[in-house]
C-alpha positions in Angstrom: 55.3 35.0 -10.9 51.8 34.0 -9.5 49.6 31.4 -10.5 45.9 31.4 -9.5 43.4 28.3 -9.9 40.2 27.6 -9.2 38.2 24.2 -8.3 35.1 24.0 -9.4 32.8 21.6 -8.1 30.9 19.4 -10.5 27.1 19.0 -10.5 25.9 15.8 -9.0 24.9 12.9 -11.6 23.5 9.7 -12.0 20.8 9.6 -9.3 18.9 6.6 -9.1 16.9 4.7 -6.7 18.4 1.0 -6.3 15.0 -0.6 -6.0 14.1 0.7 -9.3 11.7 3.9 -10.4 8.2 2.3 -10.2 6.8 1.2 -6.7 3.5 -0.1 -5.5 3.7 1.0 -1.5 1.0 -0.4 0.7 -1.1 1.5 2.8 0.1 2.1 6.6 3.0 0.0 5.5 6.5 1.5 6.4 8.6 2.7 3.4 12.3 3.8 3.0 13.5 4.2 -0.3 17.1 5.6 -0.5 18.9 7.0 -3.6 22.4 6.7 -5.3 24.0 9.6 -6.5 27.3 10.5 -8.0 29.0 13.8 -6.8 28.2 16.2 -3.9 24.6 16.9 -3.5 23.5 20.1 -1.3 20.3 19.4 -1.2 17.7 17.3 -2.6 13.9 18.3 -3.9 10.5 16.6 -5.0 7.9 17.6 -6.9 4.7 17.3 -6.7 4.3 16.7 -2.9 4.6 13.2 -1.9 1.9 11.0 -0.8 0.5 11.9 2.8 2.5 10.2 5.6 5.5 9.8 3.3 8.6 12.6 3.8 11.8 13.5 1.6 14.8 14.0 3.4 16.2 17.3 1.7 20.0 16.3 3.1 20.0 12.2 2.2 17.5 12.2 -0.7 15.9 9.2 1.5 12.0 9.0 1.2 10.3 7.6 4.1 7.2 7.1 6.6 4.0 5.5 6.4 1.6 6.1 3.7 -1.8 7.1 5.1 -4.0 7.4 2.2 -4.5 5.0 -1.0 -3.9 6.8 -4.3 -5.5 6.2 -7.7 -4.9 3.1 -9.4 -2.3 4.5 -11.9 1.1 5.7 -10.6 1.6 9.4 -9.9 5.1 10.3 -11.5 7.3 12.1 -8.8 10.6 14.4 -10.0 13.4 14.1 -7.3 16.0 16.3 -7.9 19.5 16.3 -6.4 21.3 19.9 -6.6 24.4 21.6 -5.6 26.2 25.0 -6.8 27.2 23.7 -10.2 23.9 22.1 -11.1 21.6 19.6 -10.5 20.4 15.9 -11.6 16.5 14.8 -12.0 15.0 11.1 -11.9 11.5 10.4 -11.9 9.5 7.8 -9.6 6.2 6.4 -10.1 4.3 5.5 -6.8 1.0 4.1 -6.3 -0.6 3.8 -2.6 -2.5 0.4 -2.7 -4.5 -0.9 0.4 -3.2 -4.3 1.5 -5.3 -7.2 0.7 -7.0 -9.4 3.2 -5.0 -12.3 5.0 -7.5 -14.2 6.3 -11.2 -14.0 7.2 -12.7 -16.1 9.8 -16.3 -16.3 11.6 -15.0 -16.7 15.2 -18.5 -17.1 16.6 -19.0 -20.4 14.6 -17.3 -22.8 17.3 -16.4 -25.4 14.5 -14.8 -23.1 12.1 -15.7 -23.6 8.3 -17.2 -27.3 9.6 -19.6 -25.9 12.3 -23.3 -28.0 12.3 -26.3 -25.9 12.5 -29.6 -27.1 14.0 -32.7 -27.1 11.4 -34.6 -24.0 12.0 -32.7 -22.3 13.9 -31.1 -18.9 13.2 -27.4 -18.3 13.4 -25.6 -15.2 13.0 -22.0 -14.8 12.4 -19.6 -11.6 11.9 -16.4 -12.2 9.8 -13.2 -11.3 11.5 -10.5 -10.3 8.8 -6.8 -9.7 8.9 -4.6 -7.7 6.7 -6.2 -5.2 4.6 -9.9 -4.2 4.5 -12.5 -6.0 2.0 -14.1 -4.3 -0.7 -16.8 -7.1 -1.6 -17.4 -10.9 -0.5 -18.1 -14.0 -2.3 -19.9 -17.2 -1.2 -19.5 -20.0 -3.9 -21.5 -22.6 -3.9 -24.5 -20.4 -2.2 -25.0 -21.5 1.3 -28.5 -22.9 1.8 -30.6 -20.3 4.0 -28.5 -17.9 3.9 -30.2 -14.4 3.9 -27.4 -11.3 3.8 -26.9 -7.9 3.2 -25.8 -7.2 -0.7 -22.4 -8.9 -1.5 -20.3 -5.8 -0.7 -21.1 -6.2 3.1 -21.3 -9.9 3.5 -19.7 -9.5 6.5 -22.4 -10.6 8.6 -23.8 -13.9 7.6 -27.7 -14.1 8.4 -28.9 -18.0 8.2 -32.0 -20.0 9.2 -30.9 -23.7 7.8 -33.6 -25.3 5.9 -35.7 -28.6 7.3 -33.4 -30.3 5.1 -30.7 -30.1 2.7 -30.6 -31.8 -0.6 -28.7 -35.2 -0.2 
């Protein structure tokens, strides 16, 4: 008497990313998203293609890299698939790549910092130094007396001739 049996590999299940399914990534900031899955996985796939600078490791499912292009404000949905010879499981990731915000603004040529004393009638020009992400616009409040500058979106350079007298 002969007994024959077959062991069948179950398909993978419960594919998740522990960090959640919605991610706002920062431009030029390294990323590593590692999934968890129940069962044996032969390969991972993603559709559509991930943002430039990010890659999916087809053996581990880890999404890693450094995003190099900002995306639209609304998240893009990506389908991540884990599969073996018996089947597959999918999960969705919603990714947005944003520019990081500026973290500091200084005018280094103004030796006194924000309390620089300017001579009456003497022209002064100061170029901004930004840390962090780029600024898309600048706002000065209240308006600086005698400031002549490019439109607010490009106020990285202040040009001014302090008036003879400033109201007291």
